[in-house]
C-alpha positions, 0 to 999 in steps of 0.5 A, spaced: 500 499 500 502 507 498 499 513 502 499 520 499 498 526 503 498 534 501 495 541 503 493 547 498 491 553 500 487 557 495 486 564 495 479 565 495 473 563 501 471 557 501 463 558 497 468 560 492 473 554 492 467 549 493 463 552 487 469 551 482 470 545 485 463 541 483 463 545 477 471 542 476 468 537 470 470 537 464 475 543 464 481 542 459 485 539 464 480 533 465 481 530 459 481 523 461 474 524 464 468 522 459 463 523 463 459 526 470 452 524 472 449 525 480 445 518 482 443 522 488 442 527 492 439 530 498 440 534 504 441 531 512 436 534 517 443 539 520 443 542 514 448 539 510 447 536 502 450 530 500 452 529 494 454 521 490 456 521 483 457 516 479 464 518 473 468 515 467 475 516 466 478 513 461 485 511 463 492 508 460 496 503 462 504 502 462 508 499 457 511 494 462 503 492 463 502 485 461 497 484 455 490 483 458 491 485 465 484 489 464 479 488 459 478 495 458 481 501 459 476 505 463 474 505 469 467 508 473 468 512 480 464 513 485 464 520 489 460 522 495 460 529 498 457 532 503 458 540 504 457 543 511 455 550 510 455 552 517 461 548 519 464 550 512 467 545 510 467 541 504 468 532 504 469 528 498 470 520 498 472 517 491 474 510 488 474 506 482 469 501 482 472 497 478 479 494 476 480 493 484 484 487 485 489 490 479 489 497 482 484 501 487 485 508 489 482 511 495 481 519 495 478 524 501 478 531 500 477 536 505 475 544 503 476 548 510 475 556 511 482 558 512 481 565 516 489 566 517 487 571 513 485 576 518 493 579 518 497 583 520 493 589 517 489 589 524 495 591 527 498 597 522 490 600 522 484 602 525 479 598 520 474 593 523 476 586 523 471 585 519 473 590 514 479 586 513 477 579 513 481 576 507 479 568 509 481 562 504 481 556 503 486 550 506 484 543 501 487 538 504 488 530 500 490 523 502 490 518 499 491 510 499 493 506 493 493 498 493 494 492 489 492 485 489 495 482 483 500 479 486 504 475 481 511 479 483 507 485 480 504 489 486 510 493 487 511 496 481 503 497 480 502 501 487 509 505 485 506 508 478 499 508 481 502 513 486 506 517 480 499 518 477 496 520 483 501 526 484 501 528 476 492 527 477 492 532 483 497 537 480 493 538 474 486 537 478 488 543 482 490 547 475 483 545 473 480 547 480 484 554 479 481 555 471 475 554 474 475 559 480 478 565 475 472 565 469 468 566 475 472 572 477 472 573 471 464 572 471 463 577 477 465 582 470 460 578 466 455 575 469 451 572 464 457 569 461 458 564 467 451 561 465 453 561 457 459 557 461 456 552 465 451 550 459 457 549 454 460 544 459 454 540 460 453 540 452 453 533 450 459 534 447 463 537 453 466 530 455 469 528 448 477 530 447 480 528 440 486 528 444 485 523 449 489 517 447 484 511 444 490 506 445 489 502 452 497 502 452 501 508 454 508 510 450 510 514 457 513 510 462 515 516 467 507 514 470 505 520 469 498 520 467 498 522 459 490 523 458 490 528 462 496 533 459 494 540 457 497 545 453 497 553 454 494 552 448 488 548 449 486 552 455 486 558 452 482 555 447 477 553 452 477 561 454 476 563 448 470 560 447 467 563 453 470 570 453 472 570 447 479 571 443 485 572 448 
């Protein structure tokens, strides 16, 4: 078993980061995501919102993987989340539902409001606390990568999964940051965000001509080639919403 843990601080308030997190699919840094559907959503008596989503992702095997190790290069992932508007946190758990003997990735993400932004400005000015409030959001990501494949390949599969997950975390954060940027710009162009969301969830939103169709990857570095995105790709996406850049 391999374990991963990392924290990251966003300079945006919890409510905005949470919105960006749930709007993150699709984006040009997640070209491996084929579909994302809500299968259950309800509110608890305490006021928390519980959501279950089913996500279909496309993967690519490393060159050293035996032929036929999995039947298809796609995997269903279940995402269960809780949004607590009073405690100001989002807790999200995901895990793959198939290919679990080869490798299972169980991920937990926690978004919490961080009030460290109440800052030194108070020491140098006479303005009120609320006037200088600059709350930020702490994201903590943890994951367990486990393989039960055996045949002397368990450690190699887990190491490969860990390397891919590290690359995924970075690209996932870039995707959320892209949505955050769109939300900020939407404050200046209020109708644009609605147009953006409509575009994202159109029937062609998850299609990607740049996504490899082969189940084997020519990249043996452990990175996930199906998640690759260049600045040109991002600019193309932004251009669809805000015009040419």
